[in-house]
C-alpha positions in Angstrom: 140.3 -47.5 -130.0 137.3 -46.2 -127.9 136.8 -47.7 -124.3 133.5 -48.5 -123.1 133.0 -47.4 -119.5 130.7 -49.2 -116.9 127.8 -47.5 -115.7 127.7 -46.2 -112.6 125.8 -48.6 -109.9 126.4 -49.3 -106.3 128.8 -52.4 -105.9 127.3 -53.9 -102.8 123.9 -53.9 -104.0 124.8 -55.8 -107.3 126.5 -58.3 -105.4 123.6 -58.6 -103.0 121.6 -59.1 -105.7 123.6 -61.7 -107.6 123.7 -63.9 -104.5 119.9 -63.0 -103.3 118.3 -62.9 -106.8 120.4 -65.0 -109.0 121.7 -67.4 -106.5 125.4 -67.3 -107.0 127.7 -68.2 -104.4 130.2 -65.7 -103.4 133.0 -67.9 -104.7 131.6 -67.8 -108.2 131.1 -63.9 -108.5 134.8 -63.5 -106.8 136.2 -66.0 -109.4 134.2 -64.1 -112.4 135.2 -60.7 -111.1 138.6 -61.4 -110.2 138.4 -60.7 -106.0 138.6 -63.3 -103.1 135.8 -64.7 -101.6 136.4 -62.5 -98.1 136.4 -59.5 -100.1 133.0 -60.6 -102.0 131.6 -61.2 -98.6 132.8 -58.0 -97.2 130.4 -56.3 -99.9 127.9 -58.6 -99.7 127.4 -57.4 -95.9 127.7 -53.9 -96.3 131.4 -53.6 -94.5 133.2 -52.6 -97.9 132.2 -49.3 -99.1 135.7 -48.0 -100.5 134.5 -49.7 -104.2 136.9 -52.0 -106.2 139.3 -51.6 -109.0 137.6 -50.7 -112.3 138.6 -54.1 -114.1 136.7 -55.8 -111.2 133.7 -53.2 -111.5 133.3 -53.6 -115.0 133.5 -57.4 -114.6 130.8 -57.3 -111.9 128.7 -55.1 -114.2 128.8 -57.8 -117.0 128.1 -60.4 -114.8 124.6 -58.8 -113.6 123.6 -58.0 -117.3 124.6 -61.7 -117.9 122.2 -63.1 -115.1 119.5 -59.9 -115.7 120.1 -58.2 -112.6 119.3 -54.4 -113.0 122.4 -52.1 -112.1 120.4 -48.8 -111.6 120.0 -47.7 -108.0 116.4 -47.7 -106.5 
């Protein structure tokens, strides 16, 4: 079985763009990627720089693609 890896991207920036550009609420993002709203809030505010588990990271990438949010770092 071939496993697809998520491309590298900045979690904080991806969450910021989902909120600011796509208009999602923190709770919607949290539910979609399997994190608490508080943890998403920390990513949005730039407080959490440690990253997240691969499963949540992968789901975040999928959510960004669903809402046409670019994942590449500027």
